[in-house]
VEXDREN-2710 file (C-alpha; in Angstrom, 1 decimal):
% VEXDREN-2710
k/r/px/py/pz
1/UNK/10.5/8.8/-1.3
2/UNK/11.3/12.5/-2.4
3/UNK/8.1/13.6/-0.7
4/UNK/9.0/11.5/2.4
5/UNK/12.6/13.1/2.5
6/UNK/11.1/16.8/1.7
7/UNK/8.7/16.4/4.6
8/UNK/10.9/15.2/7.1
9/UNK/13.7/17.9/6.1
10/UNK/10.9/20.2/6.7
11/UNK/9.9/19.0/10.2
12/UNK/14.3/19.1/11.0
13/UNK/14.4/22.6/9.8
14/UNK/11.1/23.3/11.7
15/UNK/12.6/22.0/15.0
16/UNK/16.4/23.5/15.0
17/UNK/15.2/26.1/13.5
18/UNK/12.6/27.0/16.5
19/UNK/15.2/26.0/19.2
20/UNK/17.9/28.5/17.6
21/UNK/15.1/31.1/18.5
22/UNK/15.2/30.4/21.7
23/UNK/18.6/30.0/22.3
24/UNK/19.1/33.8/20.3
25/UNK/16.0/35.4/22.0
26/UNK/17.1/33.8/25.9
27/UNK/20.3/35.1/24.6
28/UNK/19.7/38.4/23.8
29/UNK/16.9/39.1/26.1
30/UNK/19.7/38.5/29.2
31/UNK/22.0/41.1/27.0
32/UNK/19.2/43.9/27.2
33/UNK/18.0/43.2/30.9
34/UNK/21.7/43.5/31.5
35/UNK/22.1/46.8/30.2
36/UNK/19.1/48.4/31.4
37/UNK/20.2/46.6/35.3
38/UNK/23.9/48.5/34.5
39/UNK/22.4/51.4/34.0
40/UNK/20.5/51.2/37.0
41/UNK/23.2/50.5/39.1
42/UNK/25.1/53.5/38.3
43/UNK/21.8/55.3/39.0
44/UNK/22.3/53.8/42.3
45/UNK/25.3/54.6/42.8
46/UNK/24.7/58.8/42.2
47/UNK/21.4/58.0/44.1
48/UNK/23.8/57.5/47.4
49/UNK/26.3/60.1/47.1
50/UNK/23.2/62.4/46.5
51/UNK/24.4/63.7/42.9
52/UNK/21.7/62.9/40.8
53/UNK/21.1/64.7/37.4
54/UNK/18.2/65.8/36.5
55/UNK/18.8/64.8/32.8
56/UNK/20.3/60.9/32.5
57/UNK/22.4/59.4/29.8
58/UNK/21.7/55.5/29.5
59/UNK/22.5/53.4/26.4
60/UNK/20.6/53.1/23.2
61/UNK/17.1/51.1/23.6
62/UNK/17.5/51.6/27.2
63/UNK/15.0/54.5/29.5
64/UNK/15.4/55.5/33.4
65/UNK/13.3/56.8/35.8
66/UNK/14.4/57.8/39.6
67/UNK/12.0/58.7/42.2
68/UNK/12.7/59.9/45.8
69/UNK/11.1/59.0/48.9
70/UNK/7.5/60.9/48.8
71/UNK/6.8/58.8/44.3
72/UNK/8.3/62.1/43.1
73/UNK/10.3/61.6/39.9
74/UNK/13.6/63.7/40.0
75/UNK/15.4/62.6/36.8
76/UNK/14.7/60.5/33.4
77/UNK/16.0/60.3/30.5
78/UNK/15.0/62.4/27.7
79/UNK/12.6/60.1/26.1
80/UNK/10.8/60.0/29.4
81/UNK/10.7/64.2/30.2
82/UNK/7.5/64.9/31.1
83/UNK/6.0/61.5/31.2
84/UNK/4.6/60.0/34.4
85/UNK/5.7/56.9/36.8
86/UNK/6.0/54.3/34.1
87/UNK/5.9/51.6/36.5
88/UNK/3.6/50.6/40.0
89/UNK/5.3/47.9/41.7
90/UNK/8.3/48.2/43.6
91/UNK/10.3/45.4/45.0
92/UNK/9.6/43.8/48.1
93/UNK/10.6/44.9/51.5
94/UNK/12.8/42.3/51.7
95/UNK/14.5/43.1/48.0
96/UNK/16.4/45.4/46.8
97/UNK/15.1/44.9/43.0
98/UNK/12.3/43.6/40.9
99/UNK/11.5/42.7/36.9
100/UNK/8.6/42.8/34.6
101/UNK/7.1/42.9/31.7
102/UNK/4.6/45.7/31.4
103/UNK/2.6/45.3/28.2
104/UNK/3.4/49.0/28.0
105/UNK/4.8/50.6/30.6
106/UNK/3.4/54.0/30.9
107/UNK/4.9/56.7/28.4
108/UNK/5.8/53.5/25.8
109/UNK/3.9/52.4/23.0
110/UNK/5.5/48.9/22.9
111/UNK/6.4/46.0/26.2
112/UNK/9.3/46.8/28.8
113/UNK/11.0/44.9/30.8
114/UNK/11.0/46.8/33.6
115/UNK/13.7/46.4/36.5
116/UNK/12.9/48.1/39.3
117/UNK/15.9/48.9/42.2
118/UNK/14.8/50.4/45.9
119/UNK/18.1/52.2/47.3
120/UNK/18.2/53.1/51.2
121/UNK/17.6/56.4/52.5
122/UNK/17.6/57.7/56.1
123/UNK/14.0/59.3/55.0
124/UNK/12.4/56.9/53.4
125/UNK/13.3/54.7/50.3
126/UNK/14.0/55.8/46.3
127/UNK/13.3/53.6/43.6
128/UNK/15.0/53.4/40.4
129/UNK/13.1/52.4/37.3
130/UNK/15.2/51.3/34.5
131/UNK/13.1/49.9/30.7
132/UNK/14.5/47.9/27.8
133/UNK/13.1/46.2/24.8
134/UNK/10.9/43.2/25.9
135/UNK/12.8/40.5/22.8
136/UNK/9.7/39.0/20.9
137/UNK/9.8/35.3/20.2
138/UNK/11.3/35.8/17.1
139/UNK/13.6/38.1/17.8
140/UNK/13.9/40.2/14.8
141/UNK/12.7/39.8/10.8
142/UNK/16.2/39.4/9.7
143/UNK/16.6/37.0/11.7
144/UNK/13.4/34.8/10.9
145/UNK/13.9/35.4/7.2
146/UNK/17.8/34.6/7.1
147/UNK/16.2/30.4/8.7
148/UNK/13.7/30.6/6.8
149/UNK/15.5/30.6/3.6
150/UNK/17.9/28.7/4.8
151/UNK/15.1/26.2/5.6
152/UNK/14.3/26.0/2.6
153/UNK/16.8/25.6/0.7
154/UNK/17.8/22.7/2.9
155/UNK/14.8/21.3/1.8
156/UNK/14.5/22.3/-1.5
157/UNK/18.4/20.8/-2.0
158/UNK/17.6/17.0/0.0
159/UNK/14.1/16.6/-2.0
160/UNK/16.9/17.0/-5.4
161/UNK/19.6/15.1/-4.3
162/UNK/17.0/12.1/-2.9
163/UNK/15.1/12.1/-6.2
164/UNK/18.4/12.6/-8.2
165/UNK/19.3/9.0/-5.9
166/UNK/16.0/7.0/-6.2
167/UNK/16.1/7.4/-10.0
168/UNK/19.3/6.1/-10.4
169/UNK/18.8/2.8/-7.9
170/UNK/15.7/2.7/-10.2
171/UNK/17.5/2.6/-13.7
172/UNK/18.6/-1.1/-12.7
173/UNK/15.4/-2.5/-11.6
174/UNK/14.0/-0.7/-15.2
175/UNK/15.6/-2.4/-17.1
176/UNK/15.1/-5.4/-14.7
177/UNK/11.6/-5.2/-15.6
178/UNK/11.7/-4.5/-19.3
179/UNK/14.2/-7.6/-19.8
180/UNK/11.3/-9.2/-17.6
181/UNK/8.4/-8.2/-20.3
182/UNK/10.2/-9.5/-23.2
183/UNK/10.6/-12.9/-21.4
184/UNK/7.8/-15.4/-22.7
185/UNK/7.9/-18.8/-22.9
186/UNK/8.8/-18.9/-26.3
187/UNK/12.1/-16.9/-25.6
188/UNK/12.4/-18.8/-21.4
189/UNK/15.4/-18.9/-21.7
190/UNK/16.2/-15.6/-21.2
191/UNK/17.6/-13.9/-17.8
192/UNK/17.8/-10.6/-16.4
193/UNK/20.9/-8.5/-16.5
194/UNK/23.2/-8.9/-12.6
195/UNK/24.4/-5.4/-11.4
196/UNK/27.4/-5.3/-10.2
197/UNK/27.5/-3.8/-7.1
198/UNK/26.6/-6.1/-4.0
199/UNK/23.0/-4.3/-3.0
200/UNK/19.5/-5.0/-2.7
201/UNK/18.7/-4.5/-6.7
202/UNK/21.5/-7.6/-7.1
203/UNK/19.8/-9.2/-4.8
204/UNK/16.6/-9.3/-6.8
205/UNK/18.3/-10.2/-10.1
206/UNK/19.0/-13.2/-8.5
207/UNK/16.2/-14.1/-7.2
208/UNK/14.1/-13.0/-10.2
209/UNK/16.4/-15.7/-12.1
210/UNK/16.5/-18.0/-9.4
211/UNK/13.0/-18.1/-10.4
212/UNK/13.0/-18.3/-14.2
213/UNK/15.1/-21.2/-13.6
214/UNK/12.2/-22.5/-11.2
215/UNK/9.7/-21.8/-14.0
216/UNK/12.0/-22.8/-16.7
217/UNK/12.2/-26.0/-14.7
218/UNK/8.8/-26.5/-14.4
219/UNK/7.7/-25.2/-17.7
220/UNK/9.9/-27.9/-19.3
221/UNK/8.1/-30.4/-17.4
222/UNK/5.1/-29.7/-18.7
223/UNK/6.2/-30.2/-21.9
224/UNK/7.6/-33.4/-21.2
225/UNK/4.2/-34.4/-19.3
226/UNK/2.9/-33.6/-22.2
227/UNK/4.5/-35.6/-24.5
228/UNK/5.1/-38.3/-22.3
229/UNK/0.8/-38.3/-21.9
230/UNK/0.4/-37.8/-25.4
231/UNK/2.4/-41.3/-25.9
232/UNK/1.2/-43.3/-23.5
233/UNK/-3.0/-42.1/-24.7
234/UNK/-1.6/-42.7/-28.0
235/UNK/-0.3/-46.5/-26.9
236/UNK/-4.3/-48.1/-26.3
237/UNK/-6.0/-45.9/-28.7
238/UNK/-3.3/-47.1/-32.0
239/UNK/-3.5/-50.9/-30.5
240/UNK/-7.8/-50.9/-30.4
241/UNK/-7.9/-49.1/-33.8
242/UNK/-5.1/-51.6/-35.7
243/UNK/-7.1/-55.0/-33.7
244/UNK/-10.9/-53.1/-35.1
245/UNK/-9.2/-52.2/-38.7
246/UNK/-8.0/-55.4/-38.9
247/UNK/-10.7/-57.1/-37.9
248/UNK/-13.2/-55.5/-40.7
249/UNK/-10.5/-56.4/-43.2
250/UNK/-11.4/-59.9/-42.6
251/UNK/-14.3/-60.5/-40.6
252/UNK/-14.5/-63.7/-41.1
253/UNK/-11.7/-65.0/-40.4
254/UNK/-11.9/-62.9/-36.6
255/UNK/-12.7/-64.5/-33.8
256/UNK/-14.8/-61.7/-32.5
257/UNK/-15.5/-62.0/-28.5
258/UNK/-11.3/-62.0/-28.6
259/UNK/-11.1/-58.6/-30.5
260/UNK/-13.4/-57.0/-28.3
261/UNK/-11.6/-58.5/-24.9
262/UNK/-8.4/-57.3/-26.8
263/UNK/-10.3/-54.1/-27.0
264/UNK/-11.6/-53.8/-23.5
265/UNK/-7.8/-54.6/-22.7
266/UNK/-6.7/-51.3/-24.6
267/UNK/-9.6/-49.6/-23.1
268/UNK/-9.1/-50.7/-19.7
269/UNK/-5.4/-49.2/-19.9
270/UNK/-6.6/-45.9/-21.1
271/UNK/-9.1/-45.0/-18.7
272/UNK/-6.5/-45.8/-16.6
273/UNK/-4.3/-43.4/-17.7
274/UNK/-6.8/-40.4/-17.7
275/UNK/-8.1/-41.7/-14.2
276/UNK/-4.4/-40.7/-12.7
277/UNK/-3.9/-38.1/-15.1
278/UNK/-7.5/-36.6/-13.5
279/UNK/-6.2/-37.2/-10.2
280/UNK/-2.5/-35.5/-10.5
281/UNK/-4.5/-32.9/-11.7
282/UNK/-6.9/-32.6/-8.6
283/UNK/-3.8/-32.4/-6.2
284/UNK/-1.7/-30.2/-8.4
285/UNK/-4.9/-27.7/-8.7
286/UNK/-6.5/-27.5/-5.2
287/UNK/-4.3/-27.4/-1.9
288/UNK/-6.0/-30.1/0.6
289/UNK/-7.2/-29.2/4.1
290/UNK/-8.0/-32.3/5.8
291/UNK/-9.9/-32.3/10.1
292/UNK/-10.1/-36.4/9.7
293/UNK/-7.7/-38.1/12.0
294/UNK/-6.8/-41.0/10.8
295/UNK/-4.8/-44.0/12.2
296/UNK/-2.4/-45.3/9.4
297/UNK/-1.8/-48.9/11.5
298/UNK/-5.8/-49.3/11.4
299/UNK/-6.0/-48.0/7.8
300/UNK/-3.5/-50.3/7.3
301/UNK/-4.9/-53.8/8.6
302/UNK/-8.6/-53.1/7.2
303/UNK/-6.7/-52.6/3.5
304/UNK/-4.7/-55.3/3.8
305/UNK/-7.3/-58.1/4.9
306/UNK/-10.0/-56.8/2.3
307/UNK/-7.4/-57.7/-1.0
308/UNK/-5.8/-61.0/-1.7
309/UNK/-2.2/-60.3/-2.7
310/UNK/-0.1/-62.6/-5.2
311/UNK/3.1/-62.2/-2.6
312/UNK/3.2/-62.8/1.6
313/UNK/2.4/-59.5/2.9
314/UNK/4.1/-59.5/6.3
315/UNK/3.0/-56.7/8.7
316/UNK/4.5/-55.2/11.9
317/UNK/2.4/-52.3/13.1
318/UNK/2.9/-50.1/16.0
319/UNK/-0.5/-48.5/18.0
320/UNK/-1.8/-45.0/17.8
321/UNK/-0.1/-43.7/15.4
322/UNK/-1.9/-41.2/13.7
323/UNK/-1.7/-38.5/11.2
324/UNK/-4.8/-36.0/10.5
325/UNK/-6.0/-35.9/6.2
326/UNK/-7.5/-37.6/4.2
327/UNK/-8.0/-41.0/4.6
328/UNK/-9.1/-42.2/0.8
329/UNK/-6.3/-40.1/-0.7
330/UNK/-4.1/-42.2/2.4
331/UNK/-5.6/-45.4/1.4
332/UNK/-4.8/-44.6/-2.6
333/UNK/-1.1/-43.9/-1.1
334/UNK/-0.3/-47.1/0.7
335/UNK/-2.4/-49.3/-2.3
336/UNK/-0.2/-47.5/-4.8
337/UNK/3.1/-48.6/-2.5
338/UNK/1.5/-52.2/-2.8
339/UNK/1.2/-52.9/-6.1
340/UNK/4.0/-51.6/-7.0
341/UNK/5.7/-53.5/-4.5
342/UNK/3.7/-57.1/-5.4
343/UNK/5.0/-56.4/-8.9
344/UNK/8.7/-56.4/-7.9
345/UNK/8.9/-58.9/-5.4
346/UNK/10.0/-62.5/-5.4
347/UNK/8.4/-63.9/-2.4
348/UNK/8.1/-61.1/0.4
349/UNK/6.4/-57.8/1.7
350/UNK/7.0/-56.0/4.8
351/UNK/5.0/-53.1/5.8
352/UNK/5.7/-51.5/8.8
353/UNK/4.0/-48.3/10.5
354/UNK/5.6/-46.5/13.2
355/UNK/6.6/-43.3/15.0
356/UNK/9.7/-41.3/15.3
357/UNK/10.4/-37.6/16.5
358/UNK/7.2/-36.2/15.7
359/UNK/6.6/-38.1/11.8
360/UNK/4.3/-41.0/11.7
361/UNK/5.9/-43.5/9.6
362/UNK/4.7/-46.4/6.7
363/UNK/7.0/-48.2/5.4
364/UNK/6.4/-50.9/2.0
365/UNK/10.0/-53.0/1.4
366/UNK/10.1/-55.9/-1.1
367/UNK/12.3/-58.5/-0.8
368/UNK/13.1/-57.8/-4.9
369/UNK/15.6/-56.2/-7.2
370/UNK/16.0/-53.3/-5.6
371/UNK/16.1/-49.5/-7.3
372/UNK/19.9/-47.8/-7.7
373/UNK/20.6/-44.3/-6.0
374/UNK/20.8/-43.0/-9.3
375/UNK/17.0/-44.3/-10.2
376/UNK/15.7/-42.9/-6.9
377/UNK/13.9/-39.8/-7.8
378/UNK/13.6/-40.4/-11.8
379/UNK/11.0/-43.2/-10.6
380/UNK/8.7/-40.5/-9.2
381/UNK/9.4/-39.1/-12.2
382/UNK/5.5/-38.4/-14.2
383/UNK/5.6/-41.6/-16.5
384/UNK/8.9/-42.6/-15.9
385/UNK/9.2/-46.1/-16.1
386/UNK/12.0/-48.1/-15.5
387/UNK/13.2/-51.7/-17.5
388/UNK/12.7/-53.7/-15.0
389/UNK/8.8/-52.2/-13.9
390/UNK/8.1/-52.4/-18.0
391/UNK/9.0/-56.2/-18.4
392/UNK/7.4/-56.9/-15.2
393/UNK/4.2/-54.7/-16.7
394/UNK/3.8/-53.7/-19.4
395/UNK/0.5/-51.9/-19.0
396/UNK/1.1/-49.9/-16.3
397/UNK/1.0/-46.2/-16.2
398/UNK/4.0/-45.3/-14.5
399/UNK/1.7/-42.4/-12.2
400/UNK/1.5/-44.6/-8.8
401/UNK/5.0/-43.6/-7.6
402/UNK/4.2/-39.9/-8.6
403/UNK/0.9/-39.6/-7.5
404/UNK/1.9/-41.4/-3.9
405/UNK/4.5/-38.3/-3.9
406/UNK/1.6/-35.7/-4.3
407/UNK/-0.6/-36.9/-1.8
408/UNK/2.5/-37.7/1.2
409/UNK/3.7/-33.8/0.6
410/UNK/-0.1/-32.2/0.6
411/UNK/-0.5/-33.7/3.5
412/UNK/2.4/-31.5/5.1
413/UNK/4.9/-34.8/4.6
414/UNK/7.6/-36.9/1.5
415/UNK/7.8/-40.0/-0.2
416/UNK/11.6/-41.3/-0.3
417/UNK/13.4/-44.2/-1.0
418/UNK/15.6/-45.2/1.4
419/UNK/18.6/-47.8/2.0
420/UNK/18.1/-51.2/2.7
421/UNK/19.7/-54.9/2.3
422/UNK/17.6/-56.0/0.1
423/UNK/15.1/-54.6/-2.6
424/UNK/13.8/-51.5/-2.2
425/UNK/12.3/-48.9/0.7
426/UNK/9.7/-47.0/0.4
427/UNK/8.9/-44.7/3.3
428/UNK/6.3/-41.9/4.0
429/UNK/7.1/-39.4/6.8
430/UNK/4.1/-37.3/7.8
431/UNK/3.7/-35.1/10.9
432/UNK/2.7/-37.4/13.4
433/UNK/-1.3/-36.2/14.9
434/UNK/-2.2/-36.8/19.0
435/UNK/-5.2/-38.4/19.1
436/UNK/-7.1/-35.9/21.9
437/UNK/-8.6/-37.5/24.4
438/UNK/-11.8/-37.1/26.3
439/UNK/-12.2/-36.9/29.8
440/UNK/-15.7/-37.9/31.6
441/UNK/-18.1/-35.8/32.2
442/UNK/-17.0/-32.9/29.0
443/UNK/-19.4/-32.3/26.5
END
């Protein structure tokens, strides 16, 4: 920032210095030409009066020569005595005077602005020359020195001011950085200090604290998930171990086929938990990319025809409800919803497919006891199981609905529980993808 500020200041000073030099040079050049012109006009007056003195007087740095009709020098200022004609140009026949810059004119060592005046005389026109030093681009060395000194001073002040301002501005940022380095997983409850000034640094601190809040919430969910997963994995293992230890203690009194079936049931539950955990890990770790167009109505019809259900399933399906996604995962989502509805329904399950407002919708509604409003988000937590669900299916994993929601969100949509007259109404909403129409004759 200091380098940028210094560079900008240098550019501004350079532009201002150039403009000042141009303005001062023009004023100085005009002033010197006015001096030379006034002195020349005085000589014109003397010529008209016929009283031209041989030795002329003029302002400082102004030289004058007077030539008669034959071109002879009849008068000159002391610095041109004994010198030849200073210039050869004369005003045009229709002009009274002319101005040229000569580098240098005769009798001089540097560039001069030379003015030539034509004086009418019946025997022939006289010429009066007046010369003043030409003004250089820098006007004079003193002015350049002053301007350069002022530019350097302004640039140094701007750099120092910028350095101090940025340094003071970054003090709270450095404090935020230091506090962040001290925050670890074991000290995750800490937050960075929010400055009192309502500026960008305050908004940065608030954004950092909001991010830390989300990280703490995610860390707490991870800890809860680990604890719940450990408990659910431990239960079937402990049950199988207890069954086998009891069988080994009294081998002659054990029904070994029944014991084997019990152990297999525990292993099946353990396998189901592991499978669901792997599916959740895949959904969390990888971004979904799918180019397949899936017809939700056809998918639902095929899945309902493929499996037999213990409850009556009534479909309400509209045609041409398509989405872009992964067919196998969408089938997993629908199966999880259907299994959940079958577990809680009394006698009937309604499955509806439609589209509205650019969204494809899939609804699964059962006629069971339903889910209270305060528990509608809890059922989507991993390993969360309501009391009614534990009573109806003690072997469930509590991961079916969380997996379904993760699949929905991976497809750019969401899975929610909405109001219904009776039972639980799960509604999937994902972006509707219109099927591309292929015209005849196109390749």
